[in-house]
N, C-alpha and C positions, 0 to 999 in steps of 0.2 A: 504493500500500500504506500509506503514511504517513497519507493522509487517511482511509482506512477505520479505522485504529487510533484516530485522533483522534475520529471520529464515534462509534465504539463506546464510547470512554471518556466522551464527552459524554452519550450516552444512559444509560450506567451511572451517571454522576454525578447526572443528573436523576432517575432512578428511585430512587436512594438518598435524595435529598432528599425525595421524595414519600412513600416507604414507611417509611424508617427515621427521617427527620427530621421526619415528620408535617407536611410543607409544606402550608399552607392552600391550598384550591382557588383562592382569589382571587389568590394570589401566583404561580400557574403561569405566566401570561403574562410577568410582570415578570422572573421567574427565567430563563425560557427566552430572553427578549430579552438578558439579561445574558450568558448563556452563548454565544449566537450572536454577540454583540458581541465577545466574546473570541476566537471562532473567526475572525471577520472581521479582527481585528487581526493574528492569526497569519498569515492568508492574505496579508495585505498586507506584513508584515515578514519572515515566516519562509520557510524552504525545506526541507521534510521530506526531499527527495531529495538534499540536499547531503551530501557525504561528511564524516565527522568529521575534525577537525583533531588531529593528534598533537602534543602539547606536550612538548618535550624538557625534561629536568631542568635546573635552573639550574646544577648542578655536574656535571661529567663526570669519569670516572676516567681522565684523560688526562695527568696530570702527576705521578703517583706511581710511583716506581721501586722495585720489590721488592728490587733489588740494594742499595739503601741500608740495608735491614734487616741484610743480611749484613755490610756494611761497619761498621755500628754495633756488631754483636756482636764483630767483630774488634778494635774499639777498646777492648775490655775492659769492655763494658757491664755495670755492676754492677746486676743486676736488683733484687733485694730488693723494696722498696716501689714501685719504678718498673715492675716487670714487668706488672702488670695494666693500668696506665695506658697503657704503650707498646703492648701487644698489642691493646688495644681501639681505640686511635687508629689503628693500622695497618689494622685491619679497616674503620674508617670511611673511611680514605683509599682503600682498595681499592674500596670501593663508590661512590667519587666524592663523598663527603660531607666535603670538605676543610675547610670552615668549621666543621663540627661537630667534626672531629678537633682543630683548633686550639683551639677553645673548651674541649674536654674536657681538653686538656693544660694550659690556663690554670688550670683547677681543680686539676689535679695539682700544679703548682708552688706553688699557694696552700697546699695541705695539706703538701707536702714541699719547702719553699723552699730547702733545702740539698742537694738531690739533683741533681748535674750532669747525669745522664743524662736526667732529665725536662726540664731546660732545653735540652739539645741536641735532644731530641725536639720540644719546642715550637718551637725555631728551624726545624727541618726542616719541621714542619707549616705554619708561617707562610709558608715559601718555596713549598711546594706549593700552598697556598691562593692565593698571588699568581702562580700559573702560572710558577713558576721564577724569579721576580724577588726579589732580596733587598730587604727593607724595613727601615726603622729598628727596628721591633719585633723582627724576626728577628735583626738585628745585636745588639740588646740581650740577647736570649736566649742567643746564643752567647757573648757577653762575660761574662754572668752565670755560665755554666757554667765558663768559663775562670778566673774569679775564685775560684770555689768550689774548683776542682781544677786548679791551674796545669799539672800534669804530665799531665792527661787529654788524649789525642790527639784525642778526638772533636770538641771545639769548633773547633780550627783546621782539622781535616779537612773538616768539613761547612760551615764558614764559607767555606773555599776553594772547595768545590763550589758553594755558592750564588753566589759571585762569578763563577765560570766560567760557570754557567748564565745569569747576567745579562749576560754578555759582557765582564766586567771581568777580562780574562785576566791582566794584569800583577799585579793584587792577589792573584788566586788563586795565581799562580806564586810570588810572594814568600812567601805564607803556607805553601804546601806545601813549598817549599824549606827554610824554617826548621824545619818539622815533620820533614822527612826527616833533617836534620842532627842532630836530637836524638833520633831514633828508634833503638833498639838494632838490631843486625844481625839478631837473631832475632825481632824484632817481627812478628806475623802480618800487620800492615797495610802493612809496608814495601814488599813486592813490588808490591802494588796501587798504592801511592803513586808508586813509581818508574815504573810503566807509565803512569799518568795524566800525570805530568810529561813523559815522553817523547812521548806523543801530543800534548800541548799544545805542545811545542817544534816538532813537525812542522807543526802547524796555524799557529802564530804564533811564529816564533823570537824569542827575547829580543833586544832592540836592544843593540848593542855600546856600551860607554861611550865618550864622546869622549876623545881622547888627553889633553886638558888638564883632564879632570875630576879633582877631588881624590880621593885614595884613601880608601876607607872605613876606619873604625876596626876 
C-alpha cells in the first residue's frame, strides 16, 4: 500500500511539473531519472511498512502532588499578586511541564521579589522539576521566603518536605519539629504536621542521644 501511494505521488508530481511548471520536453528524461533516483534511495533506506514510533514527552506528570496545593493554602497563602502566578504554575505542573512551571515562577519572583508565597512556590516547582530532589536553587528559594517573612510557616514546611523526599529524614524532622513548637494550637496546618512527624518516626525513629552528650541550650 505504501508503494502505491509513493508511485501515485511520483506521477502526480511529474504531471504537475509538465503541465503547471511548463517543463520543457527535452528535460523529461532528466527529471524522470531524478525522481526515480529518489525512489531508489527510499527503497534502499526506507521501510513504508514499518510501524510508527511513539515518542514520549520529555517531562511527565509524575512528581507533582495536588495535596501540596492544599497544604500551601493552609499555610496562610497570601494570594494577592501571587494568585495568578501560582495557579498557572500549578496547571503547568499538572500537565507535566515542570521546567516551564519553574521558569514561569522565576519570572514571578522577578516582578514581585518581596512576595514569600511566590518564593515558596518557586522552591516547590524546582523540587518537582528535579523529581523530588532538593537542589541548591530550591534551598535558596525557601530561604529567601523565610527571610522575607520569618513567621510564615510555608518555607520551613515545604523545605522539610523537600528534605524528606530527598531522603534527608533527620533534616526534615528537625525543621518540622521546630515549626511545630512555634505553631499555635489552633493553626490549621498543625494536625497535618503532627501526622507527618508521627509517620516519619514510625519509618525512621530518631536516634537517642549518647549519655555523655552535652545538653542543648
